[in-house]
C-alpha positions as CSV (number, residue, x, y, z in Angstrom):
1,M,0.0,0.0,0.0
2,S,1.4,3.3,-1.1
3,T,0.9,6.9,0.4
4,P,-1.9,8.9,-1.2
5,P,-1.1,10.3,-4.5
6,T,-0.3,14.1,-4.6
7,P,0.7,16.5,-7.3
8,H,3.3,18.1,-5.1
9,G,6.3,15.8,-5.0
10,L,7.7,12.5,-4.0
11,H,6.3,10.4,-1.4
12,F,8.0,7.3,0.1
13,V,6.1,4.0,-0.4
14,A,5.2,2.4,2.7
15,D,5.4,-1.3,1.4
16,S,8.2,-1.4,-1.0
17,P,7.9,-3.9,-3.9
18,I,11.5,-4.9,-3.3
19,P,12.1,-5.7,0.5
20,G,14.8,-3.6,1.9
21,L,14.7,-1.1,-1.1
22,T,13.4,2.6,-0.3
23,V,11.2,3.5,-3.1
24,A,9.5,6.9,-3.6
25,E,6.7,7.9,-6.3
26,R,4.7,10.8,-7.6
27,R,1.4,9.7,-9.5
28,V,-0.5,11.7,-11.9
29,E,-3.8,11.3,-13.4
30,H,-3.8,9.4,-16.9
31,P,-0.1,8.9,-17.1
32,E,1.3,8.3,-20.6
33,A,4.2,6.2,-19.0
34,T,6.2,5.7,-15.9
35,I,9.6,7.3,-15.5
36,I,11.9,5.2,-13.4
37,C,14.8,7.4,-12.1
38,I,18.1,5.8,-11.2
39,H,20.4,7.9,-9.2
40,G,24.3,8.3,-9.5
41,G,27.1,7.9,-7.0
42,L,26.7,9.5,-3.5
43,D,23.2,10.6,-4.4
44,R,19.7,9.3,-3.4
45,G,16.3,9.0,-4.9
46,G,14.8,12.0,-3.3
47,S,17.1,14.2,-5.5
48,F,14.6,13.6,-8.3
49,A,11.8,15.5,-6.4
50,R,12.3,18.5,-8.4
51,L,11.9,16.6,-11.7
52,A,9.0,14.8,-10.3
53,R,7.1,17.9,-9.7
54,R,7.5,18.9,-13.3
55,T,6.5,15.6,-15.2
56,D,2.7,16.1,-15.3
57,R,2.4,13.7,-18.2
58,F,4.2,10.8,-16.4
59,D,4.0,8.9,-13.2
60,L,7.6,9.0,-11.7
61,V,9.2,6.4,-9.4
62,T,12.6,6.4,-7.9
63,F,14.6,4.5,-5.2
64,D,17.7,4.7,-3.1
65,R,20.1,2.2,-4.7
66,R,21.2,-0.5,-2.3
67,G,24.1,0.7,-0.1
68,Y,22.8,4.3,-0.2
69,Q,20.5,6.3,2.3
70,G,17.4,4.4,3.0
71,S,18.6,1.2,1.3
72,R,22.0,1.5,3.0
73,E,21.6,-1.9,4.7
74,L,20.7,-3.8,1.7
75,G,23.3,-6.0,0.1
76,P,25.2,-7.3,-1.7
77,L,26.5,-4.3,-3.7
78,G,27.6,-4.3,-7.2
79,L,26.2,-3.4,-10.7
80,E,24.5,-6.8,-11.1
81,S,22.5,-6.2,-7.9
82,H,21.5,-2.7,-9.1
83,V,20.4,-4.1,-12.2
84,S,18.4,-6.8,-10.5
85,D,16.7,-4.2,-8.4
86,L,15.8,-2.0,-11.4
87,T,14.6,-5.1,-13.3
88,A,12.3,-6.0,-10.4
89,L,11.0,-2.6,-10.0
90,A,10.3,-2.3,-13.7
91,H,8.3,-5.5,-13.8
92,H,6.3,-4.2,-10.8
93,E,5.6,-0.8,-12.6
94,G,5.3,-2.1,-15.9
95,R,2.0,-4.2,-15.7
96,G,0.0,-2.4,-18.7
97,R,2.1,0.6,-18.7
98,A,5.1,1.7,-20.7
99,I,8.3,2.5,-18.9
100,I,11.1,5.0,-19.4
101,F,14.4,4.6,-17.7
102,F,16.2,7.9,-16.7
103,G,19.6,7.1,-15.3
104,H,21.7,9.9,-13.9
105,S,25.5,9.5,-13.9
106,Y,26.2,5.8,-12.5
107,G,22.4,5.3,-12.7
108,G,22.8,5.5,-16.4
109,V,25.1,2.5,-16.4
110,V,22.4,0.7,-14.3
111,A,19.7,1.6,-16.8
112,I,21.7,0.4,-19.9
113,G,22.7,-2.7,-18.1
114,A,19.0,-3.4,-17.3
115,A,17.8,-2.6,-20.8
116,I,20.4,-5.0,-22.3
117,A,19.7,-7.8,-19.8
118,D,15.8,-7.7,-20.7
119,E,14.8,-5.6,-23.7
120,S,11.1,-5.8,-22.8
121,L,11.6,-3.7,-19.5
122,A,11.7,-0.2,-21.0
123,R,10.3,1.6,-24.2
124,L,13.0,4.2,-23.8
125,V,16.3,4.7,-22.0
126,I,17.6,8.2,-21.2
127,T,21.0,8.5,-19.5
128,Y,22.4,11.7,-18.5
129,E,26.3,12.0,-18.5
130,A,26.7,8.3,-17.7
131,P,30.4,7.3,-17.3
132,L,31.2,4.6,-19.9
133,P,35.2,4.4,-19.5
134,W,35.5,1.3,-21.4
135,I,34.2,3.2,-24.3
136,L,36.0,6.5,-23.7
137,R,37.9,7.3,-20.4
138,R,38.1,10.6,-18.6
139,D,41.1,11.3,-16.6
140,E,39.2,11.4,-13.3
141,I,38.4,7.7,-13.8
142,G,42.1,6.9,-13.7
143,V,42.6,8.5,-10.2
144,P,43.6,5.7,-7.9
145,L,41.0,5.0,-5.0
146,G,42.4,5.0,-1.4
147,D,41.5,2.4,1.2
148,D,39.0,4.5,3.2
149,P,35.5,4.5,1.6
150,Q,34.4,7.4,3.9
151,L,37.2,9.7,2.9
152,E,36.6,8.8,-0.8
153,A,32.9,9.9,-0.3
154,E,34.0,13.3,0.9
155,K,36.7,13.7,-1.9
156,F,34.0,12.7,-4.4
157,F,31.6,15.2,-3.2
158,R,34.1,18.0,-3.2
159,R,35.2,17.1,-6.5
160,I,31.9,16.7,-8.4
161,V,29.9,19.4,-6.4
162,S,32.3,21.8,-4.7
163,D,34.5,22.3,-1.7
164,S,32.1,25.1,-0.6
165,A,29.0,23.0,-0.9
166,W,30.6,20.4,1.4
167,E,31.5,23.0,3.9
168,R,27.9,24.2,3.9
169,L,26.7,20.6,4.8
170,S,25.7,20.0,8.5
171,E,27.9,17.7,10.3
172,L,25.0,15.3,10.4
173,E,24.6,15.4,6.6
174,R,28.4,15.1,6.1
175,D,28.2,12.0,8.3
176,S,25.4,10.7,6.1
177,R,27.4,11.1,3.0
178,R,30.3,9.4,4.4
179,K,28.2,6.3,5.4
180,D,27.3,6.0,1.8
181,G,31.1,5.7,1.1
182,P,31.1,2.0,0.7
183,A,28.3,2.1,-1.9
184,L,30.3,4.9,-3.7
185,F,33.4,3.0,-3.4
186,D,31.9,0.0,-5.1
187,D,30.4,2.1,-7.9
188,L,33.9,3.7,-8.6
189,S,35.7,0.4,-8.5
190,S,33.3,-1.1,-11.1
191,L,34.1,1.6,-13.4
192,R,37.9,0.7,-13.1
193,A,37.2,-3.0,-14.1
194,K,39.2,-4.2,-17.0
195,T,36.3,-6.2,-18.4
196,P,33.4,-4.2,-19.8
197,P,30.2,-4.9,-17.9
198,F,28.1,-5.3,-21.0
199,D,28.2,-5.0,-24.9
200,L,26.5,-1.8,-26.0
201,A,26.0,-3.4,-29.3
202,S,23.5,-5.8,-28.0
203,L,21.4,-2.9,-26.8
204,K,17.9,-3.1,-28.4
205,V,16.1,-0.5,-26.8
206,P,16.0,3.3,-28.1
207,T,18.4,5.2,-26.0
208,V,19.5,8.8,-25.8
209,Y,22.7,9.8,-24.2
210,V,22.1,13.3,-22.7
211,Y,24.9,15.6,-21.6
212,G,25.4,19.3,-20.6
213,D,27.5,22.1,-22.1
214,S,29.0,23.0,-18.6
215,R,31.2,20.3,-17.6
216,A,33.1,18.6,-20.5
217,P,31.0,19.0,-23.8
218,D,34.0,18.1,-26.1
219,F,34.6,14.9,-24.1
220,Y,30.9,13.9,-24.1
221,G,30.5,15.0,-27.7
222,S,33.3,12.5,-28.6
223,L,31.6,9.8,-26.3
224,S,28.4,10.3,-28.1
225,A,30.1,9.8,-31.5
226,E,31.6,6.6,-30.3
227,L,28.2,5.4,-29.0
228,A,26.5,6.0,-32.3
229,S,29.1,4.2,-34.2
230,L,28.6,1.2,-31.9
231,N,24.8,1.1,-32.0
232,P,22.4,3.1,-34.2
233,L,19.7,2.9,-31.6
234,I,21.9,5.1,-29.4
235,R,21.7,8.9,-30.2
236,S,22.7,11.9,-28.2
237,R,21.3,15.3,-27.0
238,R,23.3,18.2,-25.7
239,V,21.6,20.4,-23.2
240,T,22.4,24.1,-22.9
241,N,23.4,25.8,-19.6
242,A,23.5,22.3,-17.8
243,A,25.9,21.0,-15.3
244,H,26.2,17.5,-14.1
245,G,23.4,17.7,-11.6
246,A,20.7,18.8,-14.3
247,H,17.9,17.2,-12.5
248,L,18.7,19.6,-9.6
249,S,19.6,22.8,-11.5
250,I,17.5,22.7,-14.6
251,P,14.4,20.4,-13.8
252,D,11.9,22.3,-16.1
253,Q,14.3,22.0,-19.0
254,L,15.0,18.4,-18.3
255,A,11.3,17.5,-17.9
256,A,10.5,19.1,-21.2
257,L,13.4,17.2,-22.9
258,I,12.1,13.7,-21.4
259,G,8.6,14.6,-22.9
260,E,10.1,15.4,-26.2
261,L,12.2,12.2,-26.5
262,W,9.1,10.2,-25.4
263,D,7.0,11.9,-28.2
264,E,9.9,11.0,-30.8
265,T,9.8,7.5,-29.5
266,C,6.1,7.0,-30.0
267,A,6.3,8.8,-33.4
268,S,8.8,6.3,-34.6
269,A,7.3,3.1,-33.2
């Protein structure tokens, strides 16, 4: 039994369809599809609340990936486990309704992995600046990891967000981020594996690789070209005035883009 639907934002599901996994949702009247949002490293499902309030055409469901926040005690970690969770959630949500995967950063890796594992799960996959270092590697992926996951969490936050943002966090919030360190450490370690986790050429679901123009547009443009050469079902879209945390900084623009990409997918079906 979920909490009563409301147009105002995300609400946690009282009885999660996956035991131990914290799930949140926003329901609308007459949804065209359900967007399942998958968060990146050192994030949480609740960070999609701004996006949820702007997707009036779609239901939106998200979750704390295992090892993070409300799902922190759920194990084991690993990309395979995250894919399994997303697969189970998509099956639960997809009964009679189309599914859109929206994966931010590492969440995009999870989304693609699930779509390759089961092409029936989603009609459309959208990733935002997903790291795919076995296709094209950024320098930061090569930075060695230390042996303290909590310290790695702080270093990651400072690098991806900013030093000043870390300093503005309360000590309680800093401690919460540090406790997510083991899950982040696992995410980062998986990106350093020598063997690719999946073959992008086998992806059979229309996929859009979205990236902003504020972080490393030349890199992402090159990555997008590589992806298109690997699989014609993968196309790209560059978003203006968009940093890495686009779901937080430009939710209106991102919601409009998701609707546009959905319309294009339906038109080409």
